[in-house]
C-alpha positions in Angstrom: 14.3 -8.3 7.8 11.2 -6.3 8.7 8.4 -6.2 6.2 8.8 -3.3 3.7 5.7 -1.1 3.4 5.3 1.4 0.6 3.2 4.3 1.9 1.5 6.2 -1.0 0.1 9.5 0.3 0.1 13.0 -1.1 -0.4 14.7 2.3 3.0 15.2 4.0 1.4 15.1 7.5 -0.3 11.8 6.8 3.0 10.3 5.4 4.8 11.4 8.6 2.1 10.0 10.9 2.1 6.7 9.0 5.8 6.6 9.0 6.0 7.1 12.8 3.3 4.5 13.5 4.8 1.8 11.2 8.5 2.3 12.1 7.6 2.1 15.8 6.0 -1.3 15.0 9.2 -2.5 13.3 8.2 -2.0 9.6 10.6 -0.6 7.0 8.8 2.3 5.4 9.3 3.6 1.9 7.3 6.7 1.0 5.8 8.1 -2.2 3.9 11.3 -2.6 2.0 10.4 -5.8 1.2 7.7 -8.3 4.2 7.8 -10.6 6.6 7.9 -7.6 4.7 4.9 -6.1 5.1 2.9 -9.2 8.8 3.7 -9.5 9.3 2.9 -5.8 7.4 -0.4 -6.1 9.5 -1.5 -9.1 12.8 -0.4 -7.6 12.4 -2.1 -4.2 9.5 -4.5 -4.2 7.4 -3.9 -1.0 5.8 -6.6 1.0 2.7 -4.4 1.3 1.4 -1.1 -0.1 -0.8 1.4 1.7 -2.5 3.4 -1.0 -4.4 6.7 -0.9 -7.1 7.1 -3.5 -7.5 10.8 -3.8 -4.2 12.1 -5.2 -3.5 14.7 -7.9 -2.7 13.5 -11.4 -2.9 9.7 -10.9 -5.5 8.5 -8.4 -5.2 5.3 -6.3 -7.4 3.3 -8.6 -5.1 4.0 -11.6 -2.0 3.2 -9.5 -3.7 -0.1 -8.4 -4.4 -0.9 -12.1 -0.8 -0.3 -13.0 0.5 -2.4 -10.1 -1.8 -5.3 -11.2 -0.8 -5.0 -14.8 2.9 -5.4 -13.9 4.1 -9.0 -13.3 6.6 -7.8 -10.7 4.0 -6.1 -8.5 0.9 -8.0 -9.3 0.9 -10.1 -6.1 1.8 -7.4 -3.6 -1.1 -6.9 -1.2 -2.6 -3.4 -1.3 -4.6 -1.7 1.4 -6.5 1.4 0.4 -6.3 4.1 3.0 -8.6 6.9 2.1 -11.2 9.4 3.1 -13.6 7.9 0.6 -16.2 6.0 2.6 -19.0 5.6 0.0 -20.2 2.1 -0.6 -19.3 2.4 -4.4 -15.7 3.3 -3.6 -15.3 0.3 -1.3 -16.9 -2.1 -3.8 -14.7 -0.8 -6.6 -11.6 -1.4 -4.5 -12.7 -4.9 -3.5 -13.5 -5.8 -7.1 -9.9 -4.7 -8.0 -8.6 -7.1 -5.4 -7.4 -5.0 -2.5 -6.4 -6.7 0.7 -8.2 -4.1 2.9 -10.0 -0.8 2.8 -9.5 1.6 5.7 -11.1 5.0 5.9 -9.5 8.1 7.4 -9.4 9.1 10.1 -8.2 5.6 11.2 -7.2 3.9 14.4 -3.6 2.7 14.2 -4.5 -0.6 15.9 -7.1 -1.3 13.1 -4.6 -0.4 10.4 -1.9 -2.6 12.0 -4.3 -5.6 12.3 -5.4 -5.3 8.7 -1.8 -5.0 7.6 -0.8 -8.1 9.6 -3.7 -10.1 8.0 -2.7 -9.0 4.5 0.9 -9.8 5.1 0.0 -13.3 6.4 -2.3 -14.2 3.5 -0.3 -12.3 0.9 3.1 -13.8 1.7 2.0 -17.4 1.3 3.2 -17.6 -2.3 6.1 -15.2 -2.1 9.7 -16.2 -2.1 12.1 -15.1 0.6 14.8 -12.7 -0.3 15.5 -9.0 -0.4 12.5 -8.3 -2.7 14.6 -6.1 -5.0 13.5 -5.9 -8.6 15.8 -5.2 -11.5 14.7 -3.2 -14.4 
């Protein structure tokens, strides 16, 4: 089965672009337009990787990441921040929270794919094989 990637992005155009890039590379893509939808999607069908925007209405990416890390089911899923925030403090905060990568928009698809491959390689070492479906 292809790796399942949860794309959390509030801008429809960006979700579409990411979906096209990732599906063309053989990834299974699940989309969420905000934080609550992302948490529900991650719990319903555990992704192998999460691409997470920071600036979203209501619940920002840092709050989503905190909730993911607080949940035993999603704690070990690698998260790559994909955001327009390029300030050093933003990057440092994300790194301190344990992200697998930090990519600023606009991004090069090749850079994103390389970062994803590295995160999947290192993040899957302790994961069990299976359909990654969570109950509950």
